[in-house]
Structure formats: structure tokens, C-alpha cells
N, C-alpha and C positions, 0 to 999 in steps of 0.2 A: 250755856250753863251758868247758874248762879252759884255763889260760894257756899250757899247752904243746901244745894241740891244733893239728894241722896244718890250716891254713885256705887254701883256694884262692879268690881273688877273680878271677872272670872279668871282664875289662874294668877292670883295676886302674889304668889310666892315664886313663880317662875321668872325667867330672865325678862320677858316682855312685860308681864303684869306688874312686877316689882318696879320696873323702870317707869311705867305709867303712874303708879302710885307716888313715886318720888317726885315726879313732875307735878302732879296735881297738888300734892302737899306744899310744894314750893310756891305754887300759885295761890295758896290760901284756902284750898278746899279741905274739908275736915269730916264730912259726913260719909264715911266709907262703910260699905257693907262687904264683909269678907267671910269666906268659909274655906277651911282646908278640905282636901279630898276625903279626909277621914270624917269630917263633920258633915259633908254633903257630897254624895255620889252623884255627879252631874249626868251619869248615864241612866239614872233612875228617874223616870218621868214624874212619878208621884211626888218624890222628894223635892224635885226642882219646882214643881207647881206649888207645893206647900210653902217653900222658901219664898218664892216671888209673891204669893198671896199675903204672907206675913210681913215681909220687908218693904214691898212696894217701891223699888228703886226708880229714880227718875231717868238715870242714864246708865247704860251698860257698855263696858268694854269687854268684848269676848276674846280673851287672850288664852283661855284654857285649851290645851290640846295635848295629845300624846305625840311626842316628837322624838326624833333620833336621826342618826346618820344613815349611810347606805346599808350597813350591816343590819342595824335594827329594823329599818324599813323593810328589808328583804326577808328577814327572819320571822318577824311578827306581823305578817301581812294581814291576818284576820283581825288582830287587835287594833292595828292602825286604822282600818276602815270602820270597824264596828264602834270602837270607843269614840272616835272623832265625829262620826255621824250622829251617834246618840247624844253626845254633849251639845253639839250645835243645834240639833233639832229641838231638844228639850228647852234650851235657853231661849232660842229665837221665838218659839211658840209661846213660852211663858211670858216673854217680854211683850208680845202682842196682846195676849189675853189680860195682862195686868197693866196695860196702857202706859208702857215705858215711853218716855218722850223721844228718846233717840238711842240707837244701838250701833256700835261699831264692831264689825266682824273682821278678825285678822286672819289672813290666809298665808300663802307662801308662793314664792316664785316657781315652785315645782308644778304649779297648775298648768304651765304652758307646754305645748307639744315639744317633743324631744328635738325635732328638726325645724322648729319655728325660726323665722328670720330674726337676726340680731341687729340692733337691740330689741328686746321683747316688748312689743306694743300691746296694750290692753286688748286690741281688736284680734289678736292672734289666738285668744282662748277658743278651744274646741275646733281648731282648724287642722288638727293632725293627731297622730298617735303619741301617747305619753311615754315617758321614760319608764321602762318595765319595772325597775327595782323599787321605785316609790309610787307606783300607780295607785295602790289602795289609798295611801295618804292623800295623793293629789285629787283623786275622785271625791274623797270626803270634803276636801277644801273647796272644790268646784261646786259641790252640792250646797255648801254653806253660802257661797256667793248667790247661787240660784234661789236659795231659800229667802235671802234678804230681798232679792229682786221680786220674787213672787208675792211676798207679804206686802211689799210696797204696791205692786200692781193690783192685788185683790183688795187689800185693806187700807192702803194709804199710809202704811207704817213707815216712819223715817228711819229705815235701817240701811246703813252704808257699809261698804267693804273696802278694805285696803290690803294690798299684797306686798309684804316686805321682801327685800332681797336677803342675802345671807347676813345673819346678825351675829354680833359678838358683844361681850360686855360683862358687867357684874352678874353673878348667879348663873354663869354659863356651865355647861356640862363638860368636864375634863376627863371622863372615862374613855380610855383609848378604844374600847370595844364599840362604843356607840355615839361618840362625839363627832362634831363637824370638823372640817379641816383646820381652821384657825386655832381653836383651843387645843386640838390634838398636837399641832406643831409646837405650840407654846409649851405644852407639857413635855414633849420629846426633847426639845432643846434645853429646857431647864434640867431635866433628868440627866441628860448627857453632860451638862456642865457640872452638876453636883457630883456625878459619879466619875468624872474625868474620862469619859469615853472619847475615842479618837475620831469617831465619825457619827453622823446621823443620816439614816437612809430615808429617802422620800420615794413613795410609789410613783411610777410613771416618768415621763420625760421632763415634767415641770412646765410644759408649754401651755396647758389649758389656762384660759383667762377666767377670772372670777371677780365678782363685785362684793364689797363688804360695807355694812353700815353699823355704826355703834348703836347699841340699843337705846342709849339716851337720846340720840337723834330720832330714832323711831318714836320714842315717847313724845318728843316735841311735835313730830308730824301728826301723831294721833290726837294730841290736844288741839292742834291747828284744824284738823279735819272735823273733829267733833263740833267745833265752833263755826267753821266756814263752809263745809262741804255737805250738800244735801242732795246729790244726784243719785240716780239709780245705778249707773255704771260704776264698777269697782275701779280703784286707782292704784297704780304702782307706787311704792315707796322705796327709794334707794338713793345711792350717792351719784349714780351715773358715771362712776369712775371704775375702771377695771385694772387688774394686776394679774400677772402670771403666777402660777403656784410656786415656781422657782424664785421669783422676785419676792413673793410673800415670805417664803422660807428664809431668804437672805435677810429680809427686814427683821424678822423675828429673831434670827440668829444674832444680829447686831444688837437688838434691844436687850436680849437675855445676857449678852456678853459671852457667848459660847465661841471658842476659838478653834474648834476642831473642823473637820472636813464635812462638807455636804455632799452626799452621794445620791444620785438619781438612779432608781432601778427601772430602766426602760422596758424591762420584761413584764412589768406590772401595768395594768390598764390605766389609761389617762382619764377616762370618762368623757363627758361632753366637752368638746373643744372650747366652747365659749358660752358664757351665761351672763348677759348684761341686761338690766332692766332699762326700758325707755321711760325716763321720769319727766319728760317734757310737759305732760299734763299737770303734774304737781308743781313744777317750776312756774308754769303760767299762772297758777293760782297764787303764787307768791311765797312758796316755801322751798328752802334748800337746806341740805345738811350742813353742819357747822364743824364737826369733828373730823380732822384728817385721819387717814388710816394709821399712820405712824404715831400720831398723838394718842389715838384711841388705844392702840396696842400697849403703849407705854403706861397708860392709866390702868389698863387691865392687869398688866404684869406687876405693877406696884401694889395693886389690890390683892393679887394672888400671894405675893410675898408677905404683905401685912397680915393676912388671914391664915397664912401657912396652909394653903389649899392643896399643895402637892406634897404627899407623904413619900419622900424619896429616901 
């Protein structure tokens, strides 16, 4: 990419898209093309085609998606598959027809089979049954990967795909009904501290292992891949470091400064016992994450307090 390249970031106001924009701005890029969802409905093919024909971006970061936690994925199953399929289909096809130089499609670690061997290697894709609660979203993301591969095979388009692990950072979702585990825990402990509650309850035994990556690290990886990676096969992006849910909760408890009790409700489901990405391929290319989990959570909590994001 050249500094004067025209860059379209789909989903520029979301957690991932905004992080990519911050990174590119810090590197001296300035010709950004952005549209809010009100200005451009990415599910509408005619609107997307018209947008690409008018703007003619050189590079595309496809970070737009309908996302949510287990509750949202399981409740809005039709929306999660339809919205995500339509957005990626329209953008990827328009990118090809308008001769975009390169496109990066961002997926999710939920594309892997529920019982795939750990850590999750790229080769495990489509080797087993998906987790039922987020199957519609996962199928949409798998379709995005296959779209990029097919457009490369048939047309020679330089479309690449990256699959991030669990993310956290600025512009995260803190709604307890549909947020992911880390922001939900951050909000729970902050609320308990402010309200002087004696304890905070966490679902399950706390034993499941999860991996987390600060979204600014993902943005660094996206910038690296857009410059250095041109292969057909998708690539995992993660820290390669795992932590139990209980240890995560204790870490957040310490950072927030909550002094009450942590209670694990073992009657509630644990979910998948382990979910760790194999990031060996990315490490071999020369990229590794830089922000430790504790450092990243401290930054996020400081940002939350500065912006008064929790109305307690």
C-alpha cells in the first residue's frame, strides 16, 4: 500500500474497523473511504455496487459484521447468517468487479469444529460439526473464506482472509445481554465495586480456557498481512496464550479494585473446555502480538472510566 492509496474500511466504527483506521492513520495513510450503516446498507447489492463504482477503492478491509455473544447468536440466528452473508457477498463481488488491488476479509475463531483438536490449526476447517449456538454466524464466515478463495481461483483476485481469536479493546460492547466474556466481566466487577456488592457470580466452574487478543494487536496484524501476505489459505491471528475463565475473572477483579468475593456457579454450563488458536503460521511470517492481557485490560478499563461508559 502507498500512503496515498484509497482505503475502504467496511465497519470503520466497530471495534475492529476503528482499530484498523487508528493504525493506518498512525502510519501516514489519509485517503479513507467510510460510510456508516445508515449511509450505506451493505446488505443491499445495488447500493454496494454503486458505492464501489463511484469511490473505486484500492484496498479493502472487510471488518463489517453482525456480531454478538452466545445469547445473541442463538436468538437472532436468521439475522446472523443472512446479514453476514449478504454483506460479504456484496463487498467481495464489488471489489472484484471494480478491480480492487487487495482485500482482507476478517472472520472468527468460531469457524472451527466444536471438537477440533487444540490448538486450532487452519487445516481443521470443515473437519467436523460446528458449535450449534453460533452455527449460522460460523457458516457465514466460512462462506466468506471460500468466497475469497474462489475469486482468487477463478479471477486471480488478491483476496486474503484472517481469523482472529477472542478480541477486546476500545469500542467493545458492554451490554450484558449480548457482550462477550471479557467486557461482561469488566462491567460486572465495576458495577459490584460501585454498588458495594458483597460478591460477583460467574457462570460455570471457571475451568474453561480461552485466548484473548487486544484489538490494537489485531490491527497491527492486519496491516502486516495486507503488506506481506498474499496466499490463498486463510491465517489465524491470536496471542497463542490461554487463560482460564476463573483466572481471567481474578485478573479483572484485581485491576478494577473490587474487594468482594468471587463465586463460581457450577450449576451453570461451562461451554467449550478449551479454545486456543495455533498461530505458528503467523509467527513464522514474523508477526507476534505485543500487548499482554493484563496490560491490555488495564488500558481498556482506564478508557472505560475516562469515557464513563458504564452507567452505574
